[in-house]
TIKOL-604695 format. One record per residue: residue in three letters; x, y, z of N, C-alpha, C, O in turn; residue number from 1. Coordinates in Angstrom, 3 decimals. Atoms other than C-alpha are relative to their C-alpha. Layout:
<rs>
R   r      n_u      n_v      n_w     ca_u     ca_v     ca_w      c_u      c_v      c_w      o_u      o_v      o_w   k
R ALA        X        Y        Z        X        Y        Z        X        Y        Z        X        Y        Z NUM
...
</rs>
This chain:
<rs>
R   r      n_u      n_v      n_w     ca_u     ca_v     ca_w      c_u      c_v      c_w      o_u      o_v      o_w   k
R UNK    1.721   -0.285    0.103  193.969  -20.397 -115.087   -0.029   -0.534    1.201    0.697   -1.450    1.586   1
R UNK    0.304   -0.085   -1.053  192.464  -20.067 -111.962   -1.564   -1.560   -0.215   -2.631   -1.271   -0.757   2
R UNK    1.374    0.959    0.153  189.735  -23.653 -111.928   -1.389    1.113    1.434   -1.326    1.998    2.286   3
R UNK    0.617   -0.027   -0.678  186.894  -23.271 -110.352   -0.662    1.500    0.326   -0.155    2.378   -0.371   4
R UNK    0.512   -1.432   -0.783  184.848  -19.947 -108.466   -1.570   -0.454    0.427   -2.575   -1.159    0.336   5
R UNK    1.363   -0.406   -1.057  183.116  -18.327 -106.149   -0.672    0.819    0.133   -0.032    1.870    0.083   6
R UNK    0.738   -1.292    0.535  180.331  -16.004 -106.342   -0.579    0.632    1.387   -1.464    0.222    2.138   7
R UNK   -0.007   -1.153   -0.959  180.388  -13.352 -103.954   -0.702    0.269    0.012   -0.971    0.831   -1.050   8
R UNK    2.102   -1.128    0.239  176.367  -11.945 -103.093    0.735    0.654    0.860    1.579    0.173    1.616   9
R UNK    0.898   -1.767   -0.212  175.811   -8.158 -102.157   -0.878   -0.266    0.637   -1.217    0.698   -0.050  10
R UNK    1.010   -0.028   -0.419  172.910   -8.794 -100.285   -0.777    1.592   -0.148   -1.992    1.651    0.042  11
R UNK    0.101   -1.183   -0.323  172.719   -4.912 -100.417   -0.536    0.677   -1.188   -1.422    1.526   -1.287  12
R UNK    0.542    0.324    1.027  172.631   -5.325 -103.807   -0.708   -0.835   -1.242   -0.810   -0.805   -2.468  13
R UNK    1.190    1.139    0.301  170.445   -7.825 -104.556   -1.419    0.274   -0.201   -2.359    0.708    0.466  14
R UNK    1.823    0.336    0.256  167.441   -8.355 -106.317   -0.835   -0.474    0.632   -0.826   -1.700    0.525  15
R UNK    0.559    1.743   -0.820  164.933  -10.013 -103.925   -1.048   -1.028   -0.885   -2.144   -0.631   -1.280  16
R UNK    0.278    0.628    0.889  164.026  -12.803 -105.902   -1.134   -1.202    0.669   -1.042   -2.246    0.024  17
R UNK    0.567    0.843   -1.098  161.658  -14.903 -103.405   -1.797    0.694   -0.261   -2.595    0.498    0.656  18
R UNK    1.130   -0.570   -0.048  158.280  -12.912 -104.813   -0.609   -0.592   -0.683   -1.826   -0.409   -0.713  19
R UNK    0.468    0.025    1.275  157.927  -14.638 -107.730   -0.136   -1.532   -0.058   -0.963   -1.914   -0.886  20
R UNK   -0.216    1.382   -0.242  158.400  -18.151 -107.110   -1.785   -0.903    0.427   -2.370   -0.267    1.303  21
R UNK    0.706    0.366   -1.238  155.349  -20.307 -105.788    0.364   -1.076    0.082   -0.347   -1.915   -0.471  22
R UNK   -0.171    1.645   -0.723  156.770  -23.367 -104.477    1.724    0.789    1.412    2.561    1.684    1.296  23
R UNK   -0.952   -1.156   -0.858  159.116  -22.437 -101.126    0.681   -1.184    0.326    0.178   -2.182   -0.191  24
R UNK   -0.178    1.298   -0.370  161.318  -25.184  -99.481   -0.082   -0.232    1.531    0.356    0.766    2.103  25
R UNK    0.691    0.558   -0.929  160.251  -26.672  -96.389    1.436   -0.911    0.997    1.886   -1.957    0.529  26
R UNK   -0.719    1.356   -0.421  162.927  -28.407  -93.726   -0.367   -0.825    1.268   -0.700   -0.161    2.250  27
R UNK    0.004    0.548   -1.365  162.568  -30.940  -90.993    1.290   -0.493    0.678    2.315   -1.110    0.390  28
R UNK   -1.572   -0.343   -0.869  164.697  -30.348  -88.135   -0.006   -1.768    0.631    0.935   -2.225    1.279  29
R UNK   -1.038    1.179   -1.041  164.491  -34.082  -86.818    0.426   -0.802   -1.035    0.824   -1.947   -0.817  30
R UNK   -0.932    0.975    0.476  165.793  -35.205  -89.835    0.894    0.583   -0.621    1.598   -0.159   -1.305  31
R UNK   -1.116   -1.252    0.315  168.144  -31.831  -90.795    1.089   -1.144    0.600    0.752   -1.616    1.686  32
R UNK   -1.420    0.462   -0.751  172.186  -34.047  -90.138    0.643    1.537    0.080    1.866    1.537    0.220  33
R UNK   -0.721   -1.717    0.009  173.180  -30.030  -90.106    1.317   -0.544   -0.388    2.234   -0.560    0.433  34
R UNK   -1.162    0.447    0.965  175.860  -31.624  -93.084   -0.240    1.876   -0.921    0.806    2.518   -1.011  35
R UNK   -0.518   -1.325    0.143  175.241  -27.954  -94.544   -0.112   -0.648   -1.378    0.284    0.261   -2.107  36
R UNK   -0.497    0.488    1.582  175.332  -30.086  -98.267   -0.541    1.301   -1.042    0.028    1.917   -1.943  37
R UNK    1.476   -0.898    0.535  172.236  -27.820  -99.377    0.466    1.639   -0.855    0.027    2.029   -1.937  38
R UNK   -0.465   -1.211   -0.605  174.177  -24.250  -98.716    0.962   -0.038   -0.926    1.577    0.912   -0.443  39
R UNK   -0.955   -0.167    0.649  176.981  -24.531 -101.559   -0.868   -0.393   -0.708   -0.092   -1.349   -0.673  40
R UNK    0.826   -0.141    1.292  174.131  -25.157 -104.433   -0.754    1.096    0.022   -0.855    1.660   -1.068  41
R UNK    1.236   -0.674   -0.041  171.563  -22.892 -103.441    0.901    0.886   -0.821    2.015    1.181   -0.387  42
R UNK   -0.653   -1.126    0.893  172.465  -20.211 -106.932   -0.674    1.512    0.835   -0.287    2.564    0.327  43
R UNK    0.112   -1.532   -0.570  171.010  -17.077 -104.677    0.535   -0.174    1.397    0.053    0.714    2.100  44
R UNK   -0.929   -0.115   -1.497  173.106  -17.756 -101.244   -1.462    0.292    0.598   -1.613    1.495    0.812  45
R UNK    1.175   -0.491   -0.672  169.303  -17.796  -99.636    0.188   -1.049    1.496   -0.362   -0.793    2.567  46
R UNK    0.046    0.580   -1.330  170.385  -20.671  -97.075    1.441    0.069    0.744    2.599    0.097    0.328  47
R UNK   -1.420   -0.070   -1.098  172.641  -20.516  -93.921   -0.439   -1.160    0.882   -1.461   -1.847    0.881  48
R UNK    0.265    1.193   -0.827  173.313  -22.869  -91.270   -0.454    0.737    1.650    0.115    1.702    2.161  49
R UNK    0.416   -1.248   -1.321  171.641  -21.420  -87.892    0.120   -1.419    0.913    0.059   -2.576    0.497  50
R UNK    0.415    0.997   -1.334  171.513  -23.415  -84.431   -1.379    0.606    0.065   -2.050    1.578   -0.282  51
R UNK    1.742   -0.408   -0.211  168.353  -23.911  -83.300   -0.315   -1.558    1.253    0.009   -2.717    0.995  52
R UNK    0.062    1.045   -0.647  167.301  -26.050  -80.133   -1.054   -0.775    0.044   -1.504   -1.270    1.078  53
R UNK    1.040    1.630    0.249  164.627  -28.644  -81.779    1.198   -0.729   -0.954    0.896   -1.827   -1.422  54
R UNK   -0.974    1.306    1.101  168.055  -30.170  -84.130   -0.168   -1.020    0.502   -0.276   -1.162    1.720  55
R UNK    0.210    1.473   -0.615  167.621  -33.569  -83.842    1.464   -0.344    0.098    1.738   -1.281    0.847  56
R UNK   -1.138    0.969   -0.319  171.961  -33.819  -84.538    0.902    0.101    0.761    0.388    0.234    1.872  57
R UNK   -1.701   -0.334   -0.639  175.650  -33.366  -83.054   -0.050    1.201   -0.006    0.024    1.861    1.031  58
R UNK   -0.592   -1.783    0.369  176.044  -29.832  -84.689   -1.031    0.616    0.789   -0.600    1.719    1.124  59
R UNK    1.038   -0.786    0.201  172.555  -28.657  -83.539   -0.219    1.464   -0.360   -0.373    2.551    0.197  60
R UNK   -0.087   -1.426    1.352  172.518  -26.537  -87.015   -1.162   -0.299   -0.698   -0.853   -1.379   -1.200  61
R UNK    0.790    0.285    0.994  169.565  -26.909  -89.030    0.073    1.140   -0.944    0.416    2.309   -0.771  62
R UNK    0.053   -1.072    1.940  169.184  -25.324  -92.928   -1.145    0.741    0.805   -1.953    0.224    1.576  63
R UNK    0.760   -0.808   -0.067  167.410  -22.314  -92.448    0.209    1.008   -1.207    1.360    1.170   -1.611  64
R UNK   -0.269   -0.424    0.968  166.497  -19.964  -95.422   -0.757    1.663   -0.624   -1.859    1.938   -0.150  65
R UNK   -0.376   -1.742   -0.040  166.420  -16.070  -96.500   -1.651   -0.177   -0.925   -1.626    0.345   -2.040  66
R UNK    1.595   -0.210    1.335  162.317  -16.468  -98.504    0.509    1.561   -1.066    0.628    1.602   -2.291  67
R UNK   -0.319   -0.924    0.849  163.315  -13.075  -99.605    0.905   -0.117   -1.463    0.948    0.665   -2.412  68
R UNK   -1.045    0.579    0.989  165.653  -14.496 -101.933   -0.084   -0.583   -0.177    0.378   -0.531   -1.317  69
R UNK    0.522    1.166    0.691  164.461  -18.076 -102.533   -0.847   -0.038   -0.664   -2.023    0.040   -0.309  70
R UNK    0.960    0.374    0.943  163.236  -18.674 -105.743   -1.311   -0.857    0.173   -2.512   -0.607    0.076  71
R UNK    1.203    1.026   -0.107  161.639  -21.926 -105.099    0.713   -1.135   -1.282    0.281   -2.151   -1.825  72
R UNK   -0.706    1.677    1.423  164.283  -23.990 -107.913   -0.085   -1.163    0.681   -0.502   -2.017   -0.102  73
R UNK    0.019    1.207   -0.627  164.386  -26.855 -105.435    0.908   -1.101    0.191    0.986   -2.213    0.713  74
R UNK   -1.568    0.956   -0.480  167.637  -27.910 -105.563    0.453   -0.004    1.076    1.377   -0.816    1.018  75
R UNK   -0.279    0.424   -1.174  168.293  -27.792 -101.961   -0.747   -1.287    0.690   -0.406   -2.001    1.633  76
R UNK    0.625    1.057   -0.670  165.678  -30.148 -101.512    0.281   -1.345   -0.738   -0.059   -2.442   -0.293  77
R UNK   -0.474    1.359    0.852  167.200  -32.615 -104.469    1.244   -0.568    0.711    1.396   -1.789    0.706  78
R UNK   -1.643    0.006   -0.395  170.946  -32.433 -102.782    0.278   -0.296    1.411    1.365   -0.484    1.956  79
R UNK   -0.384    0.203   -1.459  169.987  -32.940  -99.246    0.320   -1.331    0.059    0.004   -1.857   -1.007  80
R UNK   -0.496    1.803    0.141  171.256  -36.801  -98.612   -1.165   -0.281    1.261   -1.857   -1.299    1.273  81
R UNK    1.356    0.204   -0.574  168.684  -36.680  -96.187   -1.624    0.268    0.185   -2.460   -0.003    1.047  82
R UNK    1.347   -0.165    0.717  165.719  -35.806  -97.548   -1.060    0.914    0.850   -2.291    0.889    0.859  83
R UNK    0.349   -0.413   -0.949  165.129  -33.765  -95.127   -0.639    2.299   -0.196   -0.806    3.116    0.709  84
R UNK    0.380   -0.941    0.141  163.953  -30.332  -97.136   -0.960   -0.202   -1.358   -0.790   -0.504   -2.539  85
R UNK    1.216    0.394    1.281  161.001  -30.684  -99.158   -0.891    1.096   -0.742   -1.444    1.800    0.104  86
R UNK    0.398   -1.096    0.865  159.510  -28.256 -101.587   -1.557   -0.126   -0.052   -2.089   -1.114   -0.557  87
R UNK    1.348   -0.229   -0.563  155.658  -26.778 -100.362   -0.609    0.900   -1.442    0.121    1.002   -2.428  88
R UNK    0.725   -0.949    0.641  153.132  -24.402 -102.428    0.152    0.924    1.067    0.063    0.637    2.261  89
R UNK    0.404   -1.520   -0.620  153.041  -21.180 -101.073   -1.370    0.429    0.903   -1.519    1.590    1.285  90
</rs>
């Protein structure tokens, strides 16, 4: 028996869930460490790490959100060890 699970998303078939939420995550680029802790916790797979010249970390990457699919659940904000992600009203 396999342990764990990997959810593979096909964005072409995925319904856009970002329209109904009233909160959205915002990342503070000066606080984001580029650790990507938030990425696997996102239930909609709406977070990716992208290169950013404003990043203040050694990796030069920050969290980026696909607001078409982000439903504003706030899990990313809860798991961020640097508290770089905050939830704000749309």
